[in-house]
C-alpha positions in Angstrom: 86.2 -10.4 74.1 86.3 -10.8 77.9 83.3 -8.5 78.3 81.4 -10.2 75.5 81.8 -13.5 77.3 81.4 -12.2 80.9 78.3 -10.1 80.4 76.0 -13.0 79.6 77.8 -15.0 82.3 77.0 -12.3 84.9 73.4 -12.0 83.6 72.8 -15.6 84.3 74.2 -15.2 87.8 71.7 -12.4 88.4 68.9 -14.6 86.9 69.8 -17.3 89.4 70.0 -14.8 92.3 66.5 -13.5 91.3 65.2 -17.1 91.5 66.7 -17.4 95.0 65.2 -14.1 96.1 61.8 -15.3 94.8 61.9 -18.9 96.1 64.4 -19.4 99.0 63.2 -19.1 102.6 66.8 -19.3 104.0 68.0 -15.9 105.2 71.6 -16.6 104.5 70.8 -17.7 100.9 68.7 -14.6 100.5 71.6 -12.4 101.8 74.0 -14.1 99.4 71.7 -13.7 96.4 71.4 -10.0 97.2 75.2 -9.7 97.5 75.7 -11.4 94.1 73.2 -9.1 92.4 74.8 -6.0 94.1 78.3 -7.0 92.9 77.5 -8.2 89.4 74.9 -5.6 88.1 77.4 -2.7 88.2 80.1 -4.9 86.7 77.8 -5.6 83.7 77.2 -1.9 83.3 81.0 -1.3 83.4 81.7 -3.9 80.8 78.8 -2.6 78.6 80.4 0.8 78.7 83.5 -0.6 77.0 81.7 -1.0 73.7 79.0 -3.0 72.0 78.7 -6.7 72.6 78.5 -8.9 69.5 77.3 -12.0 71.3 73.7 -12.8 72.0 72.4 -13.5 75.5 72.7 -17.2 75.0 76.4 -17.1 74.0 77.4 -17.5 77.6 76.0 -21.0 77.6 79.2 -22.1 75.9 81.3 -21.0 78.8 82.5 -22.8 81.9 80.1 -22.7 84.8 77.0 -21.7 82.9 73.9 -23.6 83.8 72.1 -25.3 80.9 68.4 -24.4 80.2 67.5 -27.7 81.8 69.4 -26.9 85.0 67.8 -23.4 85.2 64.4 -25.0 84.7 65.1 -27.6 87.5 66.2 -24.7 89.7 63.1 -22.7 89.0 60.8 -25.7 89.9 62.6 -26.6 93.1 61.7 -25.3 96.6 62.8 -25.5 100.2 66.1 -27.1 101.0 66.2 -28.7 97.5 66.2 -25.3 95.9 68.9 -24.0 98.3 71.1 -26.9 97.5 70.7 -26.6 93.8 71.2 -22.9 93.9 74.4 -23.1 96.0 75.8 -26.0 93.9 75.0 -24.2 90.6 76.3 -20.9 91.8 79.6 -22.5 93.0 80.0 -24.0 89.5 79.1 -20.7 87.9 81.5 -18.7 90.0 84.4 -21.2 89.3 83.8 -20.6 85.6 83.9 -16.8 86.0 87.1 -17.1 88.0 88.7 -19.1 85.2 87.7 -16.5 82.7 88.9 -13.6 84.8 92.3 -15.3 85.4 92.9 -15.3 81.6 93.0 -11.5 81.6 94.9 -10.7 84.8 97.9 -9.6 82.7 95.8 -7.5 80.3 97.3 -4.3 79.0 93.8 -2.8 79.6 94.2 -1.7 83.2 90.4 -1.4 83.8 89.8 -4.9 82.5 92.6 -6.3 84.6 91.3 -4.5 87.7 87.8 -5.9 87.1 89.2 -9.4 86.7 91.0 -9.1 90.1 87.8 -7.9 91.7 85.8 -10.7 90.2 88.3 -13.3 91.4 88.5 -11.9 94.9 84.7 -11.4 95.3 83.7 -14.7 93.9 86.3 -16.8 95.7 84.9 -15.3 99.0 81.4 -16.1 97.9 82.3 -19.7 97.0 83.7 -20.2 100.6 80.4 -18.8 102.0 78.4 -21.1 99.7 80.5 -24.2 100.7 79.8 -23.4 104.4 76.1 -23.0 103.7 76.0 -26.4 101.9 77.9 -28.1 104.8 75.3 -27.1 107.4 
């Protein structure tokens, strides 16, 4: 169940990172977007290897932190500092939702799932701190 929820959640984070790579002119935002893609793409593949997902790609929209279609559209139309602000605010919200989901399985009997959850929490908490610093400048 965790993988079925987290896969579309991660896929949206990659979609947002791809928008940043295409639109942002800020080197630190670009670096962060690359870092997010590099961390989450292998995690998606790991979770997919656990078995088939029964949820469609839009199932993640029900989960905490997911951007609505309208928010994604607004992000895709933005540019310059407005894009960077929307991206960072949206990704912070997105990461906070992923952390909440990962915290639910920290005590899982599945050691691989629990390990992945710990990694998601650690990585995304650090990225949130980076994003907060970028927003504050």
